[in-house]
py3Dmol code that shows the C-alpha trace and the ligand (Angstrom):
import py3Dmol

protein = """\
ATOM      1  CA  MET A   1       2.399   0.447 -17.711  1.00  0.00           C
ATOM      2  CA  PRO A   2       1.735   2.395 -14.485  1.00  0.00           C
ATOM      3  CA  VAL A   3       3.480   5.766 -14.262  1.00  0.00           C
ATOM      4  CA  PRO A   4       5.038   6.909 -10.977  1.00  0.00           C
ATOM      5  CA  ILE A   5       4.291  10.617 -10.406  1.00  0.00           C
ATOM      6  CA  LEU A   6       6.949  11.812  -7.974  1.00  0.00           C
ATOM      7  CA  LEU A   7       6.208  14.654  -5.571  1.00  0.00           C
ATOM      8  CA  TYR A   8       8.952  16.882  -4.188  1.00  0.00           C
ATOM      9  CA  HIS A   9       8.753  20.221  -2.360  1.00  0.00           C
ATOM     10  CA  GLN A  10      12.164  21.749  -1.607  1.00  0.00           C
ATOM     11  CA  ILE A  11      15.572  20.656  -2.906  1.00  0.00           C
ATOM     12  CA  ALA A  12      18.075  22.065  -0.423  1.00  0.00           C
ATOM     13  CA  THR A  13      20.369  21.104   2.421  1.00  0.00           C
ATOM     14  CA  PRO A  14      17.967  20.301   5.274  1.00  0.00           C
ATOM     15  CA  PRO A  15      18.358  22.342   8.479  1.00  0.00           C
ATOM     16  CA  PHE A  16      20.177  20.663  11.353  1.00  0.00           C
ATOM     17  CA  ARG A  17      17.595  21.274  13.972  1.00  0.00           C
ATOM     18  CA  LYS A  18      14.303  19.517  13.912  1.00  0.00           C
ATOM     19  CA  THR A  19      11.734  21.778  12.300  1.00  0.00           C
ATOM     20  CA  PRO A  20       8.212  20.845  11.195  1.00  0.00           C
ATOM     21  CA  PHE A  21       8.066  19.238   7.744  1.00  0.00           C
ATOM     22  CA  ARG A  22      11.851  19.024   7.495  1.00  0.00           C
ATOM     23  CA  SER A  23      11.193  15.678   5.765  1.00  0.00           C
ATOM     24  CA  MET A  24       9.912  17.660   2.761  1.00  0.00           C
ATOM     25  CA  ILE A  25      13.409  19.068   2.103  1.00  0.00           C
ATOM     26  CA  VAL A  26      15.421  16.656  -0.045  1.00  0.00           C
ATOM     27  CA  SER A  27      19.140  17.387  -0.401  1.00  0.00           C
ATOM     28  CA  PRO A  28      20.556  18.114  -3.872  1.00  0.00           C
ATOM     29  CA  GLU A  29      22.840  15.051  -3.463  1.00  0.00           C
ATOM     30  CA  SER A  30      19.878  12.733  -2.812  1.00  0.00           C
ATOM     31  CA  PHE A  31      17.941  14.302  -5.665  1.00  0.00           C
ATOM     32  CA  ARG A  32      20.839  13.696  -8.076  1.00  0.00           C
ATOM     33  CA  ARG A  33      21.155  10.075  -6.919  1.00  0.00           C
ATOM     34  CA  GLN A  34      17.396   9.573  -7.369  1.00  0.00           C
ATOM     35  CA  MET A  35      17.471  10.975 -10.902  1.00  0.00           C
ATOM     36  CA  GLY A  36      20.429   8.664 -11.516  1.00  0.00           C
ATOM     37  CA  TRP A  37      18.314   5.715 -10.365  1.00  0.00           C
ATOM     38  CA  LEU A  38      15.529   6.662 -12.759  1.00  0.00           C
ATOM     39  CA  LYS A  39      18.003   6.754 -15.633  1.00  0.00           C
ATOM     40  CA  ARG A  40      19.601   3.452 -14.627  1.00  0.00           C
ATOM     41  CA  LEU A  41      16.186   1.805 -14.434  1.00  0.00           C
ATOM     42  CA  GLY A  42      15.444   3.053 -17.938  1.00  0.00           C
ATOM     43  CA  TYR A  43      12.942   5.754 -17.014  1.00  0.00           C
ATOM     44  CA  GLN A  44      12.563   9.067 -18.801  1.00  0.00           C
ATOM     45  CA  GLY A  45      11.628  11.836 -16.359  1.00  0.00           C
ATOM     46  CA  LEU A  46       8.878  14.050 -17.807  1.00  0.00           C
ATOM     47  CA  SER A  47       6.583  16.870 -16.783  1.00  0.00           C
ATOM     48  CA  LEU A  48       3.066  15.858 -15.813  1.00  0.00           C
ATOM     49  CA  ARG A  49       1.600  17.181 -19.060  1.00  0.00           C
ATOM     50  CA  GLU A  50       4.111  15.209 -21.135  1.00  0.00           C
ATOM     51  CA  SER A  51       3.412  12.058 -19.110  1.00  0.00           C
ATOM     52  CA  LEU A  52      -0.344  12.110 -19.745  1.00  0.00           C
ATOM     53  CA  PRO A  53      -0.251  10.072 -22.987  1.00  0.00           C
ATOM     54  CA  TYR A  54       1.781   7.421 -21.126  1.00  0.00           C
ATOM     55  CA  ILE A  55      -0.677   7.377 -18.227  1.00  0.00           C
ATOM     56  CA  SER A  56      -3.653   7.001 -20.580  1.00  0.00           C
ATOM     57  CA  GLY A  57      -1.885   4.309 -22.605  1.00  0.00           C
ATOM     58  CA  GLN A  58      -1.797   6.280 -25.887  1.00  0.00           C
ATOM     59  CA  LYS A  59       1.983   6.060 -25.785  1.00  0.00           C
ATOM     60  CA  THR A  60       4.112   3.300 -24.355  1.00  0.00           C
ATOM     61  CA  GLY A  61       7.466   3.615 -22.651  1.00  0.00           C
ATOM     62  CA  LYS A  62       9.050   3.780 -19.225  1.00  0.00           C
ATOM     63  CA  VAL A  63       8.173   7.198 -17.894  1.00  0.00           C
ATOM     64  CA  ALA A  64       8.200   8.852 -14.470  1.00  0.00           C
ATOM     65  CA  ALA A  65       6.528  12.231 -13.959  1.00  0.00           C
ATOM     66  CA  ILE A  66       8.561  14.629 -11.812  1.00  0.00           C
ATOM     67  CA  THR A  67       6.566  17.249  -9.904  1.00  0.00           C
ATOM     68  CA  PHE A  68       7.392  19.930  -7.336  1.00  0.00           C
ATOM     69  CA  ASP A  69       4.813  21.730  -5.207  1.00  0.00           C
ATOM     70  CA  ASP A  70       4.936  25.407  -4.199  1.00  0.00           C
ATOM     71  CA  GLY A  71       7.446  26.886  -6.712  1.00  0.00           C
ATOM     72  CA  PHE A  72      10.435  27.192  -4.376  1.00  0.00           C
ATOM     73  CA  THR A  73      13.533  29.113  -5.498  1.00  0.00           C
ATOM     74  CA  ASN A  74      15.735  26.275  -4.280  1.00  0.00           C
ATOM     75  CA  VAL A  75      14.193  24.012  -6.939  1.00  0.00           C
ATOM     76  CA  TYR A  76      15.256  26.550  -9.547  1.00  0.00           C
ATOM     77  CA  GLN A  77      18.737  26.779  -8.023  1.00  0.00           C
ATOM     78  CA  ASN A  78      19.394  23.162  -7.087  1.00  0.00           C
ATOM     79  CA  ALA A  79      17.084  20.848  -9.040  1.00  0.00           C
ATOM     80  CA  MET A  80      16.982  22.538 -12.432  1.00  0.00           C
ATOM     81  CA  PRO A  81      20.692  21.977 -13.241  1.00  0.00           C
ATOM     82  CA  ILE A  82      20.337  18.299 -12.248  1.00  0.00           C
ATOM     83  CA  LEU A  83      17.224  17.835 -14.396  1.00  0.00           C
ATOM     84  CA  GLN A  84      19.148  19.396 -17.259  1.00  0.00           C
ATOM     85  CA  GLU A  85      22.082  17.058 -16.695  1.00  0.00           C
ATOM     86  CA  PHE A  86      19.790  14.035 -17.047  1.00  0.00           C
ATOM     87  CA  GLY A  87      17.698  15.470 -19.884  1.00  0.00           C
ATOM     88  CA  PHE A  88      14.545  15.281 -17.755  1.00  0.00           C
ATOM     89  CA  THR A  89      11.650  17.733 -17.597  1.00  0.00           C
ATOM     90  CA  ALA A  90       9.379  18.453 -14.637  1.00  0.00           C
ATOM     91  CA  THR A  91       6.314  20.353 -13.461  1.00  0.00           C
ATOM     92  CA  ASN A  92       6.287  22.943 -10.691  1.00  0.00           C
ATOM     93  CA  PHE A  93       2.980  24.016  -9.131  1.00  0.00           C
ATOM     94  CA  PHE A  94       3.040  27.730  -8.286  1.00  0.00           C
ATOM     95  CA  VAL A  95       1.149  29.748  -5.655  1.00  0.00           C
ATOM     96  CA  SER A  96       0.333  32.843  -7.721  1.00  0.00           C
ATOM     97  CA  ASN A  97       0.206  35.414  -4.884  1.00  0.00           C
ATOM     98  CA  GLN A  98       3.650  34.303  -3.677  1.00  0.00           C
ATOM     99  CA  ILE A  99       5.576  34.653  -6.935  1.00  0.00           C
ATOM    100  CA  GLY A 100       8.775  36.361  -5.771  1.00  0.00           C
ATOM    101  CA  GLY A 101       7.457  35.883  -2.221  1.00  0.00           C
ATOM    102  CA  SER A 102       7.769  33.008   0.225  1.00  0.00           C
ATOM    103  CA  ASN A 103       5.961  30.094   1.886  1.00  0.00           C
ATOM    104  CA  GLU A 104       3.795  32.301   4.100  1.00  0.00           C
ATOM    105  CA  TRP A 105       1.077  29.644   4.260  1.00  0.00           C
ATOM    106  CA  ASP A 106       3.583  27.306   5.969  1.00  0.00           C
ATOM    107  CA  ARG A 107       4.649  29.767   8.651  1.00  0.00           C
ATOM    108  CA  PRO A 108       1.789  29.148  11.120  1.00  0.00           C
ATOM    109  CA  LEU A 109       2.920  25.496  11.138  1.00  0.00           C
ATOM    110  CA  GLY A 110       6.450  26.480  12.165  1.00  0.00           C
ATOM    111  CA  VAL A 111       8.057  25.668   8.811  1.00  0.00           C
ATOM    112  CA  LEU A 112      11.234  27.676   8.140  1.00  0.00           C
ATOM    113  CA  PRO A 113      10.899  30.493   5.592  1.00  0.00           C
ATOM    114  CA  ALA A 114      11.855  29.700   2.002  1.00  0.00           C
ATOM    115  CA  THR A 115      11.531  31.963  -1.013  1.00  0.00           C
ATOM    116  CA  CYS A 116       9.437  31.239  -4.092  1.00  0.00           C
ATOM    117  CA  MET A 117      10.590  31.787  -7.679  1.00  0.00           C
ATOM    118  CA  ASP A 118      10.085  35.238  -9.162  1.00  0.00           C
ATOM    119  CA  ILE A 119       8.749  35.951 -12.640  1.00  0.00           C
ATOM    120  CA  SER A 120      12.123  35.825 -14.403  1.00  0.00           C
ATOM    121  CA  GLN A 121      12.971  32.497 -12.735  1.00  0.00           C
ATOM    122  CA  ILE A 122       9.583  31.075 -13.740  1.00  0.00           C
ATOM    123  CA  LYS A 123      10.265  32.163 -17.319  1.00  0.00           C
ATOM    124  CA  GLN A 124      13.636  30.410 -17.242  1.00  0.00           C
ATOM    125  CA  TRP A 125      12.022  27.330 -15.730  1.00  0.00           C
ATOM    126  CA  LEU A 126       9.670  27.357 -18.710  1.00  0.00           C
ATOM    127  CA  SER A 127      12.309  28.060 -21.347  1.00  0.00           C
ATOM    128  CA  SER A 128      14.351  25.126 -20.001  1.00  0.00           C
ATOM    129  CA  GLY A 129      11.501  22.870 -21.136  1.00  0.00           C
ATOM    130  CA  HIS A 130       9.698  22.524 -17.813  1.00  0.00           C
ATOM    131  CA  GLU A 131       6.006  22.972 -17.109  1.00  0.00           C
ATOM    132  CA  VAL A 132       4.241  25.632 -15.050  1.00  0.00           C
ATOM    133  CA  GLY A 133       1.299  24.252 -13.086  1.00  0.00           C
ATOM    134  CA  ALA A 134      -1.128  25.950 -10.687  1.00  0.00           C
ATOM    135  CA  HIS A 135      -1.486  25.551  -6.907  1.00  0.00           C
ATOM    136  CA  THR A 136      -4.107  28.283  -6.134  1.00  0.00           C
ATOM    137  CA  MET A 137      -3.504  31.972  -5.364  1.00  0.00           C
ATOM    138  CA  ASP A 138      -2.842  31.522  -1.645  1.00  0.00           C
ATOM    139  CA  HIS A 139      -2.204  27.802  -1.056  1.00  0.00           C
ATOM    140  CA  ALA A 140      -5.878  27.540  -0.124  1.00  0.00           C
ATOM    141  CA  HIS A 141      -7.644  24.759   1.757  1.00  0.00           C
ATOM    142  CA  LEU A 142     -10.184  24.380  -1.040  1.00  0.00           C
ATOM    143  CA  SER A 143     -12.699  22.188   0.767  1.00  0.00           C
ATOM    144  CA  GLN A 144     -12.829  24.564   3.729  1.00  0.00           C
ATOM    145  CA  ILE A 145     -13.690  27.862   2.017  1.00  0.00           C
ATOM    146  CA  PRO A 146     -16.920  29.060   0.313  1.00  0.00           C
ATOM    147  CA  GLU A 147     -17.416  27.860  -3.245  1.00  0.00           C
ATOM    148  CA  THR A 148     -17.101  31.325  -4.840  1.00  0.00           C
ATOM    149  CA  GLN A 149     -13.780  31.876  -3.079  1.00  0.00           C
ATOM    150  CA  ALA A 150     -12.530  28.441  -4.069  1.00  0.00           C
ATOM    151  CA  PHE A 151     -13.402  29.119  -7.700  1.00  0.00           C
ATOM    152  CA  GLU A 152     -11.554  32.444  -7.540  1.00  0.00           C
ATOM    153  CA  GLN A 153      -8.502  30.741  -6.052  1.00  0.00           C
ATOM    154  CA  LEU A 154      -8.508  28.379  -9.034  1.00  0.00           C
ATOM    155  CA  SER A 155      -9.386  30.698 -11.900  1.00  0.00           C
ATOM    156  CA  LEU A 156      -7.391  33.807 -10.911  1.00  0.00           C
ATOM    157  CA  CYS A 157      -4.293  31.701 -10.256  1.00  0.00           C
ATOM    158  CA  LYS A 158      -4.700  30.195 -13.718  1.00  0.00           C
ATOM    159  CA  GLU A 159      -5.090  33.648 -15.320  1.00  0.00           C
ATOM    160  CA  LYS A 160      -2.043  35.099 -13.602  1.00  0.00           C
ATOM    161  CA  LEU A 161       0.181  32.161 -14.509  1.00  0.00           C
ATOM    162  CA  GLN A 162      -1.070  32.189 -18.105  1.00  0.00           C
ATOM    163  CA  GLU A 163      -0.111  35.846 -18.362  1.00  0.00           C
ATOM    164  CA  ILE A 164       3.452  34.979 -17.324  1.00  0.00           C
ATOM    165  CA  VAL A 165       3.685  31.844 -19.415  1.00  0.00           C
ATOM    166  CA  GLY A 166       1.959  33.246 -22.516  1.00  0.00           C
ATOM    167  CA  ASP A 167       0.196  29.928 -22.967  1.00  0.00           C
ATOM    168  CA  ARG A 168      -2.521  27.838 -21.354  1.00  0.00           C
ATOM    169  CA  VAL A 169      -1.948  26.497 -17.848  1.00  0.00           C
ATOM    170  CA  GLU A 170      -4.092  23.384 -17.445  1.00  0.00           C
ATOM    171  CA  THR A 171      -2.290  21.375 -14.793  1.00  0.00           C
ATOM    172  CA  PHE A 172      -3.187  21.737 -11.133  1.00  0.00           C
ATOM    173  CA  ALA A 173      -2.164  20.298  -7.761  1.00  0.00           C
ATOM    174  CA  TYR A 174      -4.378  20.442  -4.636  1.00  0.00           C
ATOM    175  CA  PRO A 175      -2.747  22.322  -1.740  1.00  0.00           C
ATOM    176  CA  TYR A 176      -2.582  19.951   1.272  1.00  0.00           C
ATOM    177  CA  GLY A 177      -3.971  17.256  -1.049  1.00  0.00           C
ATOM    178  CA  ASP A 178      -7.311  18.701   0.051  1.00  0.00           C
ATOM    179  CA  HIS A 179     -10.270  18.024  -2.261  1.00  0.00           C
ATOM    180  CA  ASN A 180     -13.718  16.485  -2.477  1.00  0.00           C
ATOM    181  CA  ASP A 181     -16.375  15.986  -5.196  1.00  0.00           C
ATOM    182  CA  ARG A 182     -17.329  19.652  -5.195  1.00  0.00           C
ATOM    183  CA  VAL A 183     -13.720  20.885  -5.328  1.00  0.00           C
ATOM    184  CA  ARG A 184     -12.855  18.527  -8.188  1.00  0.00           C
ATOM    185  CA  GLU A 185     -15.851  19.863 -10.138  1.00  0.00           C
ATOM    186  CA  LEU A 186     -14.678  23.458  -9.552  1.00  0.00           C
ATOM    187  CA  VAL A 187     -11.208  22.562 -10.810  1.00  0.00           C
ATOM    188  CA  ARG A 188     -12.777  21.179 -13.989  1.00  0.00           C
ATOM    189  CA  GLN A 189     -14.990  24.271 -14.387  1.00  0.00           C
ATOM    190  CA  ALA A 190     -11.977  26.550 -13.973  1.00  0.00           C
ATOM    191  CA  GLY A 191     -10.548  24.920 -17.102  1.00  0.00           C
ATOM    192  CA  TYR A 192      -7.925  22.526 -15.777  1.00  0.00           C
ATOM    193  CA  ILE A 193      -7.589  19.182 -17.552  1.00  0.00           C
ATOM    194  CA  VAL A 194      -5.511  17.377 -14.945  1.00  0.00           C
ATOM    195  CA  ALA A 195      -5.159  17.664 -11.164  1.00  0.00           C
ATOM    196  CA  ALA A 196      -2.727  15.852  -8.913  1.00  0.00           C
ATOM    197  CA  GLY A 197      -3.621  14.682  -5.433  1.00  0.00           C
ATOM    198  CA  THR A 198      -1.635  12.706  -2.905  1.00  0.00           C
ATOM    199  CA  GLU A 199      -2.964   9.139  -3.059  1.00  0.00           C
ATOM    200  CA  ARG A 200       0.158   7.019  -2.776  1.00  0.00           C
ATOM    201  CA  ARG A 201       0.468   4.769  -5.783  1.00  0.00           C
ATOM    202  CA  ARG A 202       1.425   4.880  -9.441  1.00  0.00           C
ATOM    203  CA  ALA A 203      -0.990   6.325 -12.025  1.00  0.00           C
ATOM    204  CA  THR A 204      -2.804   4.297 -14.691  1.00  0.00           C
ATOM    205  CA  GLY A 205      -5.375   4.925 -17.413  1.00  0.00           C
ATOM    206  CA  ASN A 206      -8.133   4.025 -14.938  1.00  0.00           C
ATOM    207  CA  ASP A 207      -7.369   6.996 -12.722  1.00  0.00           C
ATOM    208  CA  ASP A 208      -9.582  10.070 -12.510  1.00  0.00           C
ATOM    209  CA  LEU A 209      -7.644  12.897 -14.218  1.00  0.00           C
ATOM    210  CA  MET A 210      -8.963  15.211 -11.483  1.00  0.00           C
ATOM    211  CA  ASN A 211      -7.222  13.114  -8.819  1.00  0.00           C
ATOM    212  CA  LEU A 212      -4.010  11.558 -10.073  1.00  0.00           C
ATOM    213  CA  PRO A 213      -2.047   9.745  -7.366  1.00  0.00           C
ATOM    214  CA  ARG A 214       1.468  10.890  -6.446  1.00  0.00           C
ATOM    215  CA  LEU A 215       4.375   9.421  -4.524  1.00  0.00           C
ATOM    216  CA  THR A 216       5.933  11.811  -2.014  1.00  0.00           C
ATOM    217  CA  ILE A 217       9.723  11.551  -1.846  1.00  0.00           C
ATOM    218  CA  ARG A 218      11.026  12.371   1.630  1.00  0.00           C
ATOM    219  CA  ARG A 219      14.359  13.570   2.988  1.00  0.00           C
ATOM    220  CA  ASP A 220      15.170  10.232   4.628  1.00  0.00           C
ATOM    221  CA  ASP A 221      14.024   7.942   1.800  1.00  0.00           C
ATOM    222  CA  THR A 222      16.860   5.520   1.046  1.00  0.00           C
ATOM    223  CA  TRP A 223      17.600   4.481  -2.529  1.00  0.00           C
ATOM    224  CA  LEU A 224      15.663   1.316  -1.789  1.00  0.00           C
ATOM    225  CA  HIS A 225      12.596   3.272  -0.680  1.00  0.00           C
ATOM    226  CA  PHE A 226      12.911   5.408  -3.782  1.00  0.00           C
ATOM    227  CA  VAL A 227      13.227   2.500  -6.200  1.00  0.00           C
ATOM    228  CA  ALA A 228      10.400   0.616  -4.462  1.00  0.00           C
ATOM    229  CA  LYS A 229       8.113   3.646  -4.810  1.00  0.00           C
ATOM    230  CA  CYS A 230       8.879   3.930  -8.517  1.00  0.00           C
ATOM    231  CA  LEU A 231       8.548   0.244  -9.323  1.00  0.00           C
ATOM    232  CA  LEU A 232       6.111  -1.301  -6.889  1.00  0.00           C
ATOM    233  CA  ARG A 233       3.540   1.098  -5.494  1.00  0.00           C
TER     234      ARG A 233
END
"""
ligand_1 = """\
1
ZN
Zn 1.736 23.004 -1.519
"""
view = py3Dmol.view(width=600, height=400)
view.addModel(protein, "pdb")
view.setStyle({"model": 0}, {"cartoon": {"style": "trace"}})
view.addModel(ligand_1, "xyz")
view.setStyle({"model": 1}, {"stick": {}})
view.zoomTo()
view.show()
């Protein structure tokens, strides 16, 4: 059965004033309700790596993959306790040069500053059963930079995260959902086995593992939007 791969960024109280990409900040209350919906619908929330056998059809069961991009501290603070409460696991995709830093790549777009998890928070994320995935060193636009630089962005990010995790990091998400044939090949060469993009539908065994589709959950999604994304897309 198709697996919804959910994509979140920040879990925090959204700012009052209109700021760019405010829709990417989902409140902790909405996030808890959405996890509640998954449970009620009989879904187990899993990290992307743990969902792979369900996507390929090796295992059967109602599974939703829960993913977060960018490694924000507010996911550690606000989402992790909720995931724990529901017994769900998730994947966070980290920008390796911003560990303990912030969303500097977002600033030129006018997005409000938000901090990224530091090493000890990443280790606790991991020891709580969650997965550490990679999102390049600098949140790079991979199709727009020279190939050698793109490869470095992929392989050095992987190395740095592996050092922290003490294990292999083989799950990747494209910053800005930006990729093409060449970029997907580089991701494979850098040693990743799965990469998530932003095509909006559920994943099946027919999907290219270098471009798994994901469903973005937005601040103003109602429960009906949320359930429809999980069940119908
Ligand atoms: Zn990102």
